[in-house]
N, CA and C of each residue as an Amber inpcrd file, in Angstrom:
protein
   711
 163.3850000 145.6570000 130.9270000 162.8920000 144.2110000 130.7420000
 161.7290000 143.6260000 131.8220000 160.8720000 142.9360000 131.1490000
 159.6710000 142.4230000 131.9110000 159.7560000 141.0820000 132.1360000
 159.6100000 140.5690000 133.3260000 159.6960000 138.9930000 133.6050000
 158.2670000 138.7910000 134.2220000 157.8130000 137.4500000 133.8300000
 156.5720000 136.9330000 134.3360000 156.8950000 135.8310000 135.3830000
 156.3740000 135.9720000 136.4020000 156.5120000 134.7110000 137.5290000
 155.1630000 134.1160000 137.4270000 155.1380000 132.8440000 136.9430000
 153.7370000 132.2070000 136.8800000 153.7600000 131.1890000 138.0280000
 152.9290000 131.3170000 138.9640000 152.8090000 130.4910000 140.2070000
 151.9640000 129.3320000 140.1040000 152.5940000 128.2420000 140.2010000
 151.8780000 126.9780000 140.0740000 152.1410000 125.9770000 141.1930000
 152.6930000 126.5540000 142.3970000 153.1230000 125.7660000 143.5250000
 152.0370000 125.7140000 144.7270000 150.8990000 126.2190000 144.4370000
 149.7630000 126.1220000 145.6450000 149.4310000 124.8230000 145.7690000
 148.8180000 124.5990000 147.0540000 148.4410000 123.2530000 147.5470000
 147.0690000 122.9140000 147.0610000 146.2760000 123.9410000 146.7590000
 144.8480000 123.6380000 146.2380000 143.9780000 122.8820000 147.1770000
 144.1450000 123.1900000 148.4280000 143.4440000 122.4780000 149.4880000
 141.8770000 122.5460000 149.4500000 141.4100000 123.4940000 148.9090000
 139.9310000 123.8080000 148.8290000 139.3320000 122.8750000 147.6590000
 140.0960000 122.3730000 146.8490000 139.5620000 121.4200000 145.6770000
 139.1360000 120.1300000 146.2860000 139.5940000 119.8330000 147.4130000
 139.2030000 118.4360000 147.7460000 139.9430000 117.3300000 146.9980000
 139.4690000 115.9820000 147.2610000 140.1930000 114.8810000 146.6730000
 139.7890000 114.5380000 145.1990000 138.8030000 115.2360000 144.6610000
 138.3680000 114.9130000 143.3740000 139.2670000 115.4290000 142.2340000
 140.1900000 116.4160000 142.5320000 141.0310000 116.9980000 141.5070000
 142.5070000 117.0240000 142.2010000 143.3270000 116.2850000 141.6640000
 144.7570000 116.1570000 142.1830000 145.5530000 117.4460000 141.9330000
 145.4470000 118.0820000 140.7540000 146.1610000 119.3640000 140.5670000
 145.2500000 120.2020000 139.7330000 144.6300000 121.2160000 140.4230000
 143.8060000 122.0680000 139.6370000 144.2950000 122.8340000 138.4800000
 145.6410000 122.9770000 138.4630000 146.2340000 123.8020000 137.3070000
 146.3190000 122.9040000 136.1960000 146.5360000 121.6950000 136.4230000
 146.7750000 120.6350000 135.4350000 145.4720000 119.7070000 134.9360000
 144.4800000 119.9740000 135.6790000 143.1290000 119.0840000 135.4420000
 142.6670000 119.6130000 134.1360000 142.3840000 118.6670000 133.2460000
 141.9100000 119.0140000 131.9270000 140.6710000 119.9580000 131.9950000
 140.7370000 120.9500000 131.1380000 139.6830000 121.9000000 130.8650000
 139.4760000 121.8410000 129.2480000 138.5260000 121.1100000 128.7940000
 138.4980000 120.8580000 127.4170000 139.7060000 120.0850000 126.9540000
 140.4500000 120.7140000 126.0130000 141.6090000 120.0040000 125.3790000
 142.9490000 120.7280000 126.1200000 142.7490000 121.4600000 127.0360000
 143.8290000 122.3320000 127.6670000 143.7430000 122.1420000 129.2090000
 144.4490000 123.1200000 129.8920000 144.3160000 123.1390000 131.4020000
 144.7580000 124.7370000 131.8150000 144.4700000 125.0090000 132.9270000
 144.6090000 126.2150000 133.3860000 146.0720000 126.8190000 133.3300000
 147.0900000 125.9150000 133.6010000 148.4550000 126.3620000 133.4520000
 148.8340000 126.7210000 132.1220000 148.4590000 125.8840000 131.2120000
 148.7880000 126.1350000 129.7580000 148.1570000 127.3600000 129.2840000
 146.8320000 127.5390000 129.5570000 146.1810000 128.8370000 129.2120000
 146.9110000 129.9580000 129.8060000 147.4080000 129.9680000 130.9300000
 148.0980000 131.1330000 131.4630000 149.3770000 131.3490000 130.9170000
 150.0630000 130.3740000 130.3810000 151.3280000 130.3050000 129.8050000
 151.0270000 130.9470000 128.2370000 150.0920000 130.4750000 127.5790000
 149.8370000 130.9840000 126.2740000 149.4230000 132.5110000 126.3750000
 148.8300000 132.9650000 127.4050000 148.5310000 134.4360000 127.3330000
 149.8620000 135.2250000 127.6070000 150.5220000 134.7860000 128.3360000
 151.8150000 135.5380000 128.8540000 152.6920000 135.3440000 127.5520000
 152.7660000 134.4140000 126.8120000 153.6510000 134.1380000 125.5500000
 153.2290000 135.0210000 124.5600000 151.7620000 135.2230000 124.4430000
 151.2450000 136.1150000 123.4480000 151.3640000 137.5410000 123.7030000
 151.6870000 137.8880000 124.9210000 151.9580000 139.2860000 125.2230000
 153.4960000 139.6940000 124.9190000 153.4920000 140.7230000 123.9540000
 154.8230000 140.8580000 123.4020000 155.6950000 141.6560000 124.4290000
 155.0800000 142.1600000 125.5610000 156.0060000 142.8680000 126.4670000
 156.7420000 142.0280000 127.4180000 156.4670000 140.6750000 127.4460000
 157.0470000 139.9000000 128.3930000 158.3170000 139.3540000 127.6980000
 159.4470000 139.4950000 128.4210000 160.8280000 139.0770000 127.9500000
 161.3150000 137.8550000 128.5010000 160.9310000 137.3720000 129.6450000
 161.4500000 136.0960000 130.2250000 160.4220000 135.5890000 131.2050000
 160.4830000 134.2710000 131.5130000 159.7740000 133.6710000 132.4820000
 160.3310000 132.9410000 133.5610000 159.6520000 133.0010000 134.7990000
 159.9990000 131.9870000 135.8330000 158.7590000 131.1830000 136.2640000
 158.8730000 129.8570000 136.1590000 157.7810000 129.0400000 136.5250000
 158.1310000 128.5780000 138.0090000 156.9830000 128.6310000 138.7610000
 157.0410000 128.1420000 140.2290000 156.4320000 126.8830000 140.3560000
 157.1610000 125.7230000 140.7020000 156.4410000 124.5810000 140.8720000
 156.4680000 124.1580000 142.3370000 155.5100000 123.0140000 142.6110000
 155.2760000 122.6120000 143.9990000 156.1700000 121.4230000 144.3150000
 156.2370000 120.3950000 143.3860000 157.2090000 119.2320000 143.7290000
 157.7420000 118.6500000 142.4270000 158.6030000 117.6610000 142.5690000
 159.3270000 117.1770000 141.3460000 158.3990000 116.7400000 140.3140000
 157.4880000 116.0360000 140.8160000 156.5600000 115.3660000 139.6320000
 155.7450000 116.4490000 138.9630000 155.4310000 117.5720000 139.7130000
 154.5550000 118.7780000 138.9020000 155.6550000 119.4150000 138.1830000
 156.8500000 119.6090000 138.4790000 157.9040000 120.1550000 137.7780000
 158.0660000 119.7520000 136.4670000 157.9580000 118.4790000 136.2880000
 158.2220000 118.0230000 134.7710000 156.8850000 118.2640000 133.9150000
 155.6370000 118.3320000 134.7230000 154.5210000 118.5000000 134.0610000
 154.3100000 119.9440000 133.5750000 154.7710000 120.7690000 134.3200000
 154.6960000 122.2090000 134.0680000 155.6410000 122.5620000 132.8040000
 156.8340000 121.9680000 133.1210000 157.8160000 122.1720000 131.9980000
 157.2770000 121.7970000 130.5610000 156.6520000 120.6690000 130.4600000
 156.0050000 120.0380000 129.3020000 154.9050000 121.0210000 128.9180000
 154.2070000 121.4640000 129.7300000 152.8900000 122.3260000 129.3660000
 153.4800000 123.6450000 128.8350000 154.5890000 124.2170000 129.4270000
 155.0860000 125.4820000 128.9000000 155.7200000 125.3000000 127.5260000
 156.1610000 124.1610000 127.2790000 156.7900000 123.7220000 125.8540000
 155.5900000 123.8490000 124.9110000 154.5470000 123.1570000 125.3790000
 153.3310000 123.0260000 124.3290000 152.9240000 124.4570000 123.9350000
 152.8680000 125.3450000 125.0020000 152.2150000 126.6060000 124.8300000
 153.4060000 127.4420000 123.8350000 154.5180000 127.2610000 124.2080000
 155.4960000 127.8470000 123.4280000 155.3510000 127.4910000 121.7890000
 154.9580000 126.1610000 121.5860000 154.8190000 125.7340000 120.2570000
 153.5220000 126.3270000 119.6790000 152.4840000 126.3460000 120.5750000
 151.2300000 126.9450000 119.9170000 151.4270000 128.2760000 119.6490000
 152.0260000 129.1980000 120.3590000 152.0980000 130.4210000 120.2560000
 153.2340000 130.8080000 119.3090000 154.1110000 129.8780000 118.9100000
 155.2210000 130.1800000 118.0750000 156.2650000 131.1360000 118.6170000
 156.2100000 131.0600000 119.9100000 157.3450000 132.0680000 120.5840000
 158.0670000 131.3330000 121.7210000 159.3990000 131.3820000 121.4900000
 160.4420000 130.8290000 122.4960000 161.0370000 131.9100000 123.1060000
 160.8670000 131.7960000 124.6160000 161.2190000 132.8780000 125.4720000
 162.1170000 132.1990000 126.6190000 163.2150000 132.9820000 127.1570000
 163.8910000 132.2680000 128.0820000 163.1420000 131.9770000 129.3870000
 163.3760000 130.9140000 129.9760000 162.4820000 130.2360000 131.1340000
 163.2580000 129.6330000 132.1370000 162.9860000 129.9870000 133.3180000
 163.7730000 129.5330000 134.6270000 162.5120000 128.6610000 135.3420000
 162.8670000 127.7220000 136.0130000 161.9650000 126.9390000 136.8860000
 162.3710000 126.7390000 138.2590000 161.6940000 127.2930000 139.1480000
 162.1610000 127.2900000 140.7070000 161.1900000 126.6150000 141.6190000
 161.4970000 126.1480000 142.5250000 160.6630000 125.4840000 143.6480000
 159.8730000 126.5320000 144.4470000 158.7270000 126.3680000 144.6130000
 158.0420000 127.2270000 145.5170000 158.1460000 127.1420000 147.0190000
 157.6720000 128.0780000 147.7600000 157.8110000 128.0640000 149.2050000
 156.6060000 127.6160000 149.8900000 156.5650000 127.8090000 151.1920000
 155.3930000 127.4570000 151.9590000 154.1330000 128.3380000 151.6880000
 154.4390000 129.6350000 151.4710000 153.3790000 130.5380000 151.1770000
 153.5810000 131.2430000 149.8910000 152.6080000 132.0420000 149.4240000
 152.8140000 132.7350000 148.0720000 154.1470000 133.5840000 147.9550000
 154.1790000 134.3970000 149.1990000 155.4000000 135.3710000 149.2340000
 156.7980000 134.6740000 149.2870000 156.7170000 133.4810000 149.8630000
 157.9790000 132.7230000 149.8950000 158.3010000 132.2120000 148.3600000
 157.3040000 131.9730000 147.5270000 157.4540000 131.6090000 146.1030000
 157.8910000 132.7090000 145.2700000 157.3010000 133.8650000 145.5530000
 157.8530000 134.9360000 144.8230000 159.0770000 135.3180000 145.0330000
 159.5530000 135.1120000 146.4100000 161.0270000 135.5740000 146.8020000
 161.9160000 134.5640000 146.2020000 161.6850000 133.1670000 146.0100000
 162.2910000 132.4320000 145.1430000 162.4870000 132.7220000 143.7740000
 161.4140000 133.0930000 143.2340000 161.4580000 133.3600000 141.8430000
 162.2600000 134.5870000 141.4790000 162.1260000 135.6180000 142.3150000
 162.8360000 136.8690000 142.1780000 164.3420000 136.5860000 142.0870000
 164.7850000 135.7830000 143.0380000 166.3510000 135.4130000 142.9600000
 166.7210000 134.7490000 141.7090000 165.8700000 134.3180000 140.9230000
 166.2050000 133.5410000 139.5460000 166.1000000 134.5590000 138.5070000
 165.5290000 135.7960000 138.7110000 165.3560000 136.7100000 137.5970000
 166.6660000 137.3510000 137.1800000 166.8310000 137.4720000 135.9530000
 167.9630000 138.1260000 135.3190000 168.2470000 139.5850000 136.0410000
 169.4660000 139.9630000 136.3550000 169.6860000 141.2930000 136.8890000
 169.1600000 142.4440000 136.0830000 168.9910000 142.2800000 134.6690000
 168.5900000 143.3420000 133.9280000 167.0510000 143.4620000 133.9470000
 166.3540000 142.6780000 134.6020000 165.0100000 142.7510000 134.7790000
 164.5900000 143.9170000 135.6020000 163.6520000 144.7370000 135.1610000
 163.1900000 145.8280000 136.0000000 161.8440000 145.8260000 136.3230000
 160.8710000 145.1240000 135.7020000 159.4760000 144.9670000 136.0700000
 159.3020000 143.5460000 136.2980000 158.3670000 143.2580000 137.3000000
 157.8920000 141.8610000 137.5350000 156.4110000 141.6280000 137.4210000
 155.9410000 140.7040000 136.6890000 154.5320000 140.4450000 136.7400000
 154.2220000 139.1630000 137.3430000 153.6990000 139.0610000 138.6110000
 153.3370000 137.8710000 139.2390000 151.8190000 137.3580000 138.8480000
 151.8090000 136.2150000 138.6940000 150.2990000 135.6770000 138.1080000
 149.9750000 134.3770000 138.7820000 148.9050000 134.2190000 139.3870000
 148.4390000 133.0880000 139.9120000 147.7310000 132.1700000 138.6470000
 148.3030000 131.1330000 138.3070000 147.8900000 130.3760000 137.1350000
 146.4200000 129.7930000 137.4100000 145.8730000 129.9480000 138.6130000
 144.4960000 129.5930000 138.7990000 143.6040000 130.5070000 138.3010000
 143.9970000 131.5880000 137.5580000 143.2620000 132.4920000 136.8640000
 143.5460000 132.4160000 135.3600000 143.0780000 131.3200000 134.5950000
 143.5860000 131.2200000 133.2730000 142.7780000 131.9180000 132.2520000
 142.0080000 132.9180000 132.5960000 141.1050000 133.7630000 131.4970000
 141.9950000 135.0580000 131.3090000 142.9730000 135.1810000 131.7820000
 143.7100000 136.5900000 131.6080000 144.0400000 136.6680000 130.1090000
 144.0320000 137.8340000 129.6360000 144.2500000 137.9580000 128.2750000
 145.4690000 138.7510000 127.9450000 146.1480000 138.4610000 126.7220000
 147.5080000 139.1190000 126.3910000 147.5120000 140.6370000 126.4590000
 146.3410000 141.3110000 125.9520000 146.1700000 142.6410000 125.8450000
 146.1980000 143.1490000 127.0550000 145.5900000 142.5040000 128.0710000
 145.6640000 143.0590000 129.6160000 147.0320000 143.0100000 130.0690000
 147.8090000 142.0320000 129.9510000 149.2160000 141.9710000 130.2020000
 149.9490000 143.0070000 129.6170000 149.9590000 143.2390000 128.4780000
 150.5370000 144.2880000 127.6430000 150.1920000 145.7130000 128.1630000
 148.9720000 145.8370000 128.5020000 148.5710000 147.2090000 129.0480000
 149.0990000 147.3370000 130.5370000 149.1820000 146.2650000 131.3790000
 149.8730000 146.3300000 132.5910000 151.3530000 146.7470000 132.5850000
 151.9900000 146.1760000 131.4280000 153.4840000 146.4420000 131.2290000
 153.5220000 147.9070000 130.8840000 152.5560000 148.4910000 130.0700000
 152.8120000 149.7920000 129.6190000 152.4620000 150.8160000 130.7700000
 151.5580000 150.4190000 131.8010000 151.2490000 151.3910000 132.8940000
 152.2710000 151.1660000 134.0540000 152.7800000 150.0410000 134.2030000
 153.5910000 149.9200000 135.4200000 154.7990000 150.6530000 135.3190000
 155.3080000 151.0960000 134.2960000 156.5170000 151.9750000 133.9880000
 156.0760000 153.3460000 134.4960000 154.9650000 153.6280000 134.4920000
 154.5190000 155.0410000 135.0100000 154.1390000 154.9490000 136.4550000
 153.3380000 153.9050000 136.9340000 152.8120000 153.9030000 138.3050000
 153.8140000 153.2750000 139.1990000 154.7080000 152.3490000 138.7770000
 155.5680000 151.6240000 139.5910000 154.8880000 150.1840000 140.2840000
 153.5620000 150.3040000 140.3170000 152.9830000 149.0550000 140.8320000
 151.5140000 149.2480000 140.3950000 151.0970000 148.0060000 139.7490000
 149.5930000 148.0230000 139.4690000 149.1110000 146.5310000 139.2980000
 147.9760000 146.3740000 139.6450000 147.0500000 144.9980000 139.7080000
 145.9590000 144.9270000 139.0470000 145.6900000 143.8360000 138.5000000
 144.4090000 143.7450000 137.9900000 143.3700000 143.5840000 139.1070000
 142.2810000 144.3280000 139.0820000 141.3320000 144.3050000 140.2290000
 140.0540000 144.7990000 139.6230000 139.0440000 144.7040000 140.4960000
 137.7290000 145.2130000 139.9700000 137.0110000 145.9060000 141.0920000
 136.2350000 146.9400000 141.1060000 135.5080000 147.6330000 142.0820000
 134.4640000 146.7330000 142.4920000 134.0520000 146.6950000 143.8650000
 133.1990000 145.9960000 144.4440000 131.8660000 146.4560000 143.9800000
 130.9270000 145.6720000 143.7590000 129.4970000 145.9300000 143.3480000
 128.5050000 145.4900000 144.3590000 128.8970000 144.4140000 145.1920000
 127.9540000 143.8070000 146.2100000 128.2150000 144.5560000 147.6110000
 127.1730000 144.5030000 148.3390000 127.0680000 144.9370000 149.8240000
 128.2020000 144.0890000 150.5260000 128.9310000 144.6500000 151.3620000
 129.7830000 143.8580000 152.2300000 129.4560000 144.2550000 153.7250000
 129.3860000 143.2180000 154.6110000 129.2050000 143.5220000 156.0330000
 130.1970000 142.7850000 156.7900000 130.7210000 143.6060000 157.9070000
 131.7790000 143.0320000 158.7290000 130.9390000 142.6010000 159.9610000
 131.5250000 141.4870000 160.4460000 131.0220000 140.9260000 161.7960000
 132.1380000 141.1310000 162.7720000 131.7070000 141.4100000 164.0340000
 132.7090000 141.6410000 165.0550000 133.1010000 140.4220000 165.9400000
 132.4600000 139.2870000 165.6340000 132.6550000 138.1190000 166.2850000
 132.6610000 136.8710000 165.2440000 133.6670000 137.1690000 164.4850000
 133.6000000 136.0410000 163.2910000 133.6600000 134.5260000 163.5880000
 133.9810000 134.2720000 164.7530000 133.9440000 132.7780000 165.2080000
 132.5770000 132.3900000 165.6910000 131.7650000 133.2820000 165.8140000
 130.4340000 132.9900000 166.3590000 129.5910000 132.4520000 165.1910000
 128.6320000 131.5250000 165.5790000 127.5880000 130.8240000 164.6910000
 126.9440000 131.9100000 163.9740000 126.9770000 132.0420000 162.5670000
 126.4460000 133.1520000 161.9220000 124.9430000 133.2160000 162.0990000
 124.1730000 132.0850000 162.5110000 122.8490000 132.2110000 162.8140000
 122.4840000 132.9110000 164.1280000 123.4590000 133.1020000 164.9580000
 123.3690000 133.9260000 166.1620000 123.4760000 135.4690000 165.8810000
 122.4440000 136.1470000 166.2630000 122.5600000 137.6790000 166.0070000
 123.8190000 138.2480000 166.6580000 124.2920000 139.1790000 166.0980000
 125.5820000 139.9070000 166.4310000 125.7320000 141.2010000 166.0180000
 126.5450000 142.0430000 166.4770000 126.8140000 143.3850000 165.8650000
 127.5290000 143.1350000 164.5510000 126.9230000 144.0070000 163.4510000
 127.5550000 144.0650000 162.2280000 127.6530000 145.4850000 161.8150000
 128.6270000 145.6170000 160.6590000 128.8980000 146.8550000 160.0980000
 128.6800000 146.9030000 158.6440000 128.1720000 147.6350000 157.8550000
 128.2600000 147.7030000 156.4580000 129.2760000 148.6440000 155.8590000
 130.2900000 148.0540000 155.2700000 131.4350000 148.7360000 154.7370000
 131.1540000 149.5040000 153.4680000 131.8200000 150.6350000 153.2490000
 131.6460000 151.5460000 152.1750000 132.1670000 150.9080000 150.9350000
 131.4480000 150.3460000 150.0980000 131.9740000 149.5520000 148.8870000
 132.6090000 150.4730000 147.9720000 132.3710000 151.7940000 147.8140000
 132.9780000 152.5890000 146.8540000 134.6100000 152.6710000 146.9680000
 134.9700000 152.3420000 148.2640000 136.3970000 152.3160000 148.3740000
 137.0520000 150.8200000 148.4650000 136.2420000 149.8350000 148.0150000
 136.6560000 148.5420000 148.1240000 136.9530000 147.9050000 146.6870000
 138.0590000 147.2170000 146.6040000 138.3370000 146.5810000 145.3920000
 138.5430000 145.0230000 145.5930000 138.2730000 144.2560000 144.6340000
 138.4380000 142.7140000 144.5960000 139.8660000 142.7030000 143.8890000
 140.8680000 141.9030000 144.5600000 142.2200000 141.8370000 143.8890000
 142.1770000 140.5600000 143.1340000 142.9030000 140.8170000 141.9090000
 143.1630000 139.6190000 141.0600000 144.5200000 139.5770000 140.5950000
 144.9900000 138.8890000 139.6720000 146.3480000 138.9080000 139.2130000
 146.1480000 138.7870000 137.6050000 147.1080000 139.2270000 136.8760000
 148.5550000 139.5710000 137.4920000 148.6040000 140.8840000 138.2160000
 149.7060000 140.9520000 139.0160000 150.0690000 141.9700000 139.8560000
 151.6260000 142.5640000 139.4950000 151.7350000 143.7260000 138.7800000
 152.9480000 143.9730000 138.3070000 153.5420000 145.1370000 139.1800000
 155.0810000 145.1040000 139.1110000 155.6840000 146.1740000 140.0290000
 157.0550000 146.2730000 139.4940000 157.6320000 147.3110000 139.8990000
 159.1650000 147.6030000 139.7520000 159.7470000 146.3140000 140.5200000
 160.8240000 145.6850000 140.0460000 161.3890000 144.6740000 140.8130000
 161.9900000 145.1540000 142.2290000 162.6300000 146.3870000 142.1080000
 163.3480000 146.7810000 143.3190000 162.2920000 147.1080000 144.4260000
 161.1230000 147.6360000 143.9930000 160.0080000 147.8610000 144.9340000
 159.4470000 146.6090000 145.5200000 159.2240000 145.7020000 144.6880000
 158.7580000 144.3990000 145.2990000 159.8160000 143.8440000 146.3110000
 161.0500000 143.9350000 145.8860000 162.1290000 143.3210000 146.8040000
 162.1500000 144.1420000 148.1040000 162.1690000 145.4130000 147.9820000
 161.9560000 146.2930000 149.1510000 160.8060000 145.8540000 150.0990000
 159.6670000 145.5090000 149.5200000 158.4220000 145.3500000 150.2290000
 158.6360000 143.9240000 150.9480000 159.1810000 142.8520000 150.2770000
 159.2840000 141.5520000 150.7470000 160.3430000 141.5980000 151.8640000
 161.3230000 142.3400000 151.6630000 162.3670000 142.3590000 152.7700000
 161.6890000 143.0240000 154.1780000 160.9270000 144.0540000 153.7840000
 160.3410000 144.6240000 155.1260000 159.2900000 143.6690000 155.6350000
 158.5940000 142.9750000 154.7920000 157.5250000 141.8810000 155.3970000
 158.3200000 140.9360000 156.3270000 159.3610000 140.3340000 155.6680000
 160.2490000 139.3540000 156.5330000 160.8180000 140.0250000 157.7990000
 161.2540000 141.1590000 157.7460000 161.7910000 141.8520000 158.9200000
 160.7260000 142.0750000 160.0060000 159.6110000 142.3420000 159.7140000
 158.4940000 142.6850000 160.6180000 157.6490000 141.3020000 160.9200000
 157.9780000 140.2450000 160.2060000 157.1120000 138.9980000 160.4330000
 155.8090000 139.2080000 160.0070000 155.4980000 139.7550000 158.8950000
 154.2620000 139.8500000 158.2060000 154.2320000 139.0270000 156.9390000
 153.1780000 138.2330000 157.0580000 152.9350000 137.1000000 156.0480000
 151.9780000 137.8890000 154.9150000 152.5960000 138.6650000 154.0370000
 151.6640000 139.2490000 152.9850000 151.0830000 138.3570000 152.0980000
 149.9500000 138.6040000 151.6880000 149.0120000 137.6310000 150.8370000
 149.1370000 137.9500000 149.2690000 149.7580000 139.0540000 148.9210000
 149.8550000 139.4360000 147.5300000 151.0590000 140.4400000 147.3700000
 151.4040000 140.7950000 146.2570000 152.5130000 141.5560000 145.9260000
 152.1690000 143.0400000 146.3700000 150.9860000 143.5600000 146.2360000
 150.5590000 145.0060000 146.5060000 150.8080000 145.1280000 147.9470000
 150.4670000 144.0190000 148.7140000 150.4590000 144.1270000 150.0920000
 151.9220000 144.4220000 150.6730000 152.9240000 143.8390000 149.9610000
 154.2850000 144.0000000 150.2790000 154.6560000 145.4040000 150.0340000
 154.3650000 145.8820000 148.8490000 154.7120000 147.2490000 148.3400000
 154.1930000 148.1530000 149.1830000 152.8280000 148.0300000 149.6760000
 152.2330000 148.9630000 150.5870000 152.9200000 149.1560000 151.8870000
 153.8650000 148.1500000 152.2840000 154.4790000 148.2590000 153.5600000
 155.6700000 149.3320000 153.3580000 156.0850000 149.6350000 152.1040000
 156.9850000 150.5210000 151.9170000 156.4570000 152.0750000 151.6220000
 155.1210000 152.1970000 151.9430000 154.2910000 153.4110000 151.8250000
 154.3550000 154.0180000 150.4090000 154.6480000 153.1430000 149.3790000
 154.4640000 153.3820000 147.8490000 153.0730000 153.3130000 147.4660000
 152.5990000 154.3050000 146.6450000 151.3190000 154.1300000 146.0850000
 151.2450000 153.0490000 144.9280000 149.7960000 152.6210000 144.8010000
 149.7600000 151.5180000 143.7580000 148.4760000 151.8710000 142.8890000
 148.4690000 151.2310000 141.9420000 147.1290000 151.3960000 140.8420000
 146.5900000 150.0910000 140.6580000 145.1590000 150.1870000 140.0440000
 144.3740000 149.2730000 139.6890000 144.0680000 149.2790000 138.3750000
 143.8450000 148.0200000 137.7370000 143.2430000 147.9850000 136.3150000
 142.2690000 146.8920000 136.1750000 140.9230000 147.4980000 136.0020000
 139.7640000 146.5730000 135.8740000 139.7260000 146.0930000 134.4030000
 139.9980000 144.7300000 134.2600000 139.9750000 144.2080000 133.0520000
 138.8590000 144.2010000 132.0920000 137.5920000 144.2460000 132.7080000
 136.5140000 144.4580000 131.8970000 135.8510000 143.0900000 131.3900000
 136.2780000 141.9940000 131.9420000 135.8530000 140.6550000 131.4310000
 136.2330000 139.6440000 132.6780000 135.4440000 138.6180000 132.6670000
 135.6800000 137.5680000 133.6940000 137.1790000 137.1280000 133.7410000
 137.6700000 137.1240000 135.1000000 139.0930000 136.6090000 135.2520000
 138.9840000 135.7690000 136.4690000 138.1050000 134.7110000 136.5330000
 137.7260000 133.8640000 137.7940000 139.0080000 133.2450000 138.2750000
 138.9680000 132.9300000 139.4650000 140.0790000 131.9740000 140.2410000
 139.4710000 130.6510000 140.2620000 140.2910000 129.6490000 140.0810000
 139.8450000 128.2730000 140.1420000 140.1730000 127.8780000 141.7590000
 139.1360000 127.8490000 142.4470000 139.2290000 127.3480000 143.8960000
 138.4950000 126.0890000 144.1150000 137.3300000 125.9110000 143.6450000
 136.4960000 124.7570000 143.7840000 136.3830000 123.9760000 142.4250000
 135.8910000 122.7450000 142.5350000 135.6360000 121.9180000 141.2740000
 134.6740000 122.5510000 140.3730000 133.6340000 123.2450000 140.7670000
 132.6950000 123.8150000 139.9200000 133.3110000 124.9660000 139.1770000
 134.4800000 125.4960000 139.5930000 135.1300000 126.7120000 138.8790000
 135.7160000 126.0720000 137.6920000 135.9820000 124.9010000 137.6080000
 136.6280000 124.2190000 136.4180000 135.6580000 124.2300000 135.2400000
 134.3250000 123.9920000 135.6580000 133.1650000 124.0140000 134.6430000
 133.0410000 125.4210000 134.1070000 133.0360000 126.4200000 135.1560000
 132.7650000 127.7000000 134.5470000 133.8280000 128.1890000 133.6590000
 135.1300000 127.8900000 134.0600000 136.2100000 128.3030000 133.0530000
 135.8630000 127.6300000 131.6640000 135.4860000 126.4190000 131.6930000
 135.3600000 125.6420000 130.3410000 134.1710000 126.4190000 129.6430000
 133.1640000 126.7930000 130.3710000 132.0050000 127.4470000 129.8020000
 132.5800000 128.8330000 129.2120000 133.2680000 129.5630000 129.8830000
 133.8440000 130.8910000 129.3950000 134.5720000 130.5770000 128.1140000
 135.4080000 129.5300000 128.0490000 136.2710000 129.2510000 126.7480000
 135.5280000 128.9190000 125.6020000 134.5130000 128.2050000 125.8880000
 133.4530000 127.6710000 124.6910000 132.6370000 129.0460000 124.2540000
 132.2390000 129.7270000 125.1340000 131.5070000 131.1050000 124.9090000
 132.3840000 132.0050000 123.9830000
């Protein structure tokens, strides 16, 4: 059984005051959270859902949005709604505790990436049964430089180093894994006091290998107000 954990509990600090909730902010006639729900509902591999909310007012809104997405896709799937934690890994831990015991695989998705497609989700579901852990990611194409004094004014000359981009990947979501692997990784992170930033980071602590899947299409994350316009452009295109 495959479960989707849809994260909607982030603070959205980088959006500023112009947008109160980037996941529920209008994008044409829809919004980022509803688009994410529709993609996972249209993926035949997903058996149940856990929605992670930020506060009580948002809880009611995302519940309504999931119901709208269910009506549009014509699919009714079991759904749990849980409160998020301070950080992403706290939210994922809360959601895992709400998953059915028969659930074997977990797909964690940041709903700030509303352009994910059902066929990608189904492909992840097929491949995670073989790899144990896999995430949507894309190979880095730009040059990346490391600074040795990141707090220094960037206009001040300092020592830098060019990183080998052939070994670097930009991480996205969904990230899918065996449920027991993810639980093991999060337990180890808590024990070591490590604040992991994504699911593969937790699994890497258990020294298990992970895989990547390049979607081959834009899967941007909404972090700034201008990103909303970009997503709307992609939808219209």
